One Martini backbone bead per residue (centre of mass of N, CA, C, O) as a GRO file, in nm:
protein
  127
    1MET     BB    1  -1.084   0.778   1.859
    2ARG     BB    2  -0.992   1.075   1.702
    3ASN     BB    3  -1.105   1.404   1.753
    4ASP     BB    4  -0.857   1.571   1.592
    5ILE     BB    5  -0.943   1.382   1.341
    6ASP     BB    6  -1.025   1.356   1.007
    7PHE     BB    7  -1.232   1.123   0.857
    8PRO     BB    8  -1.099   1.009   0.603
    9LEU     BB    9  -0.752   0.921   0.514
   10VAL     BB   10  -0.451   1.007   0.331
   11VAL     BB   11  -0.117   0.889   0.355
   12PHE     BB   12   0.168   1.038   0.193
   13ASP     BB   13   0.450   1.084  -0.009
   14ASN     BB   14   0.551   1.425  -0.067
   15GLN     BB   15   0.866   1.328  -0.186
   16CYS     BB   16   0.719   1.159  -0.418
   17TYR     BB   17   0.636   1.146  -0.736
   18LEU     BB   18   0.448   0.893  -0.753
   19CYS     BB   19   0.285   0.954  -0.493
   20VAL     BB   20   0.166   1.222  -0.590
   21LYS     BB   21   0.022   1.110  -0.836
   22PHE     BB   22  -0.154   0.914  -0.674
   23ALA     BB   23  -0.290   1.130  -0.492
   24LYS     BB   24  -0.423   1.287  -0.724
   25PHE     BB   25  -0.592   1.053  -0.825
   26VAL     BB   26  -0.749   1.003  -0.563
   27ASP     BB   27  -0.861   1.290  -0.523
   28PHE     BB   28  -1.024   1.295  -0.783
   29PHE     BB   29  -1.205   1.027  -0.728
   30ALA     BB   30  -1.307   1.101  -0.433
   31ARG     BB   31  -1.439   1.385  -0.418
   32GLY     BB   32  -1.401   1.458  -0.089
   33LYS     BB   33  -1.398   1.177   0.093
   34MET     BB   34  -1.090   1.250   0.133
   35ARG     BB   35  -0.802   1.318   0.307
   36MET     BB   36  -0.494   1.477   0.230
   37VAL     BB   37  -0.165   1.364   0.357
   38GLY     BB   38   0.154   1.435   0.421
   39HIS     BB   39   0.419   1.299   0.581
   40TYR     BB   40   0.595   1.599   0.575
   41THR     BB   41   0.392   1.728   0.741
   42LYS     BB   42   0.272   1.833   1.029
   43GLU     BB   43   0.023   1.649   1.019
   44GLY     BB   44   0.172   1.388   0.943
   45GLU     BB   45   0.353   1.376   1.193
   46SER     BB   46   0.119   1.361   1.397
   47ILE     BB   47  -0.008   1.099   1.288
   48ARG     BB   48   0.239   0.920   1.327
   49GLU     BB   49   0.249   0.956   1.640
   50LYS     BB   50  -0.059   0.871   1.711
   51ILE     BB   51  -0.098   0.601   1.504
   52LEU     BB   52   0.160   0.517   1.392
   53ASP     BB   53   0.465   0.368   1.303
   54GLU     BB   54   0.785   0.290   1.190
   55SER     BB   55   0.640   0.205   0.897
   56ALA     BB   56   0.504   0.463   0.771
   57LEU     BB   57   0.722   0.544   0.531
   58GLU     BB   58   0.681   0.270   0.345
   59MET     BB   59   0.375   0.383   0.305
   60PHE     BB   60   0.057   0.410   0.245
   61TRP     BB   61  -0.252   0.548   0.397
   62VAL     BB   62  -0.565   0.434   0.536
   63ILE     BB   63  -0.783   0.623   0.751
   64ASP     BB   64  -0.998   0.554   1.010
   65GLU     BB   65  -1.163   0.523   1.310
   66LYS     BB   66  -1.030   0.209   1.356
   67LYS     BB   67  -0.812   0.206   1.108
   68ALA     BB   68  -0.487   0.135   0.963
   69TYR     BB   69  -0.394   0.120   0.621
   70GLY     BB   70  -0.117  -0.038   0.460
   71GLY     BB   71  -0.071  -0.049   0.144
   72ARG     BB   72  -0.217  -0.323   0.029
   73SER     BB   73  -0.449  -0.299   0.257
   74ALA     BB   74  -0.555  -0.008   0.135
   75LEU     BB   75  -0.705  -0.065  -0.133
   76LEU     BB   76  -0.994  -0.147  -0.047
   77PRO     BB   77  -1.074   0.103   0.126
   78LEU     BB   78  -1.026   0.300  -0.104
   79ILE     BB   79  -1.235   0.190  -0.306
   80LYS     BB   80  -1.482   0.204  -0.119
   81THR     BB   81  -1.474   0.511  -0.079
   82ILE     BB   82  -1.491   0.603  -0.374
   83PHE     BB   83  -1.776   0.419  -0.417
   84SER     BB   84  -1.931   0.565  -0.226
   85ASN     BB   85  -2.221   0.762  -0.095
   86LYS     BB   86  -2.071   0.973   0.020
   87SER     BB   87  -2.026   1.279   0.096
   88LYS     BB   88  -1.878   1.558   0.083
   89LYS     BB   89  -1.609   1.688   0.310
   90PHE     BB   90  -1.363   1.763   0.129
   91PRO     BB   91  -1.151   1.945  -0.030
   92THR     BB   92  -1.001   1.963  -0.303
   93MET     BB   93  -0.646   1.954  -0.369
   94GLY     BB   94  -0.346   2.085  -0.406
   95ILE     BB   95  -0.066   1.892  -0.475
   96ASP     BB   96   0.255   1.909  -0.374
   97GLU     BB   97   0.574   1.896  -0.499
   98GLN     BB   98   0.877   1.758  -0.312
   99CYS     BB   99   1.084   1.688  -0.562
  100SER     BB  100   1.344   1.557  -0.687
  101GLN     BB  101   1.501   1.415  -0.955
  102ASP     BB  102   1.553   1.132  -0.817
  103CYS     BB  103   1.235   1.050  -0.789
  104LYS     BB  104   1.212   1.019  -1.128
  105SER     BB  105   1.340   0.767  -1.158
  106VAL     BB  106   1.325   0.446  -1.246
  107LYS     BB  107   1.416   0.329  -0.978
  108ALA     BB  108   1.217   0.481  -0.793
  109VAL     BB  109   0.960   0.372  -0.924
  110PHE     BB  110   1.019   0.074  -0.875
  111VAL     BB  111   1.048   0.079  -0.566
  112ARG     BB  112   0.761   0.193  -0.508
  113SER     BB  113   0.598  -0.027  -0.653
  114THR     BB  114   0.707  -0.271  -0.484
  115SER     BB  115   0.618  -0.162  -0.203
  116LEU     BB  116   0.314  -0.202  -0.247
  117ILE     BB  117   0.328  -0.516  -0.269
  118SER     BB  118   0.513  -0.583  -0.002
  119ASN     BB  119   0.343  -0.385   0.171
  120SER     BB  120   0.164  -0.454   0.489
  121LYS     BB  121  -0.079  -0.295   0.718
  122ILE     BB  122  -0.251  -0.313   1.041
  123ILE     BB  123  -0.399  -0.065   1.261
  124LYS     BB  124  -0.532  -0.031   1.562
  125ILE     BB  125  -0.752   0.205   1.700
  126SER     BB  126  -0.751   0.371   1.988
  127ASP     BB  127  -0.916   0.578   2.227
   0.00000   0.00000   0.00000
């Protein structure tokens, strides 16, 4: 477990329009049970270096104390956390969009949607 990182958290592409909308949706329903971190923030870069691998930017991640779940494999842990009885731990936050007009195109939305279905990975976190 990483002592310098608060778990659980969701790491998402904060330069993708659809990903930001998804993150806002998750943040709203999680009601402070998960911390939201953008891939391209300083904290996101640090998490990618410490925990994730070269496939990190291909999908969103749900990370707890023991494992990092990416893409399709992250859906069940995400749903479990949202519906858990855990108390609020993190403030819900305004998630900023850092997206150009290109990421709002139909093609970009389609590519991101299919990547959710096609990408899946679990990384065990060592102490």
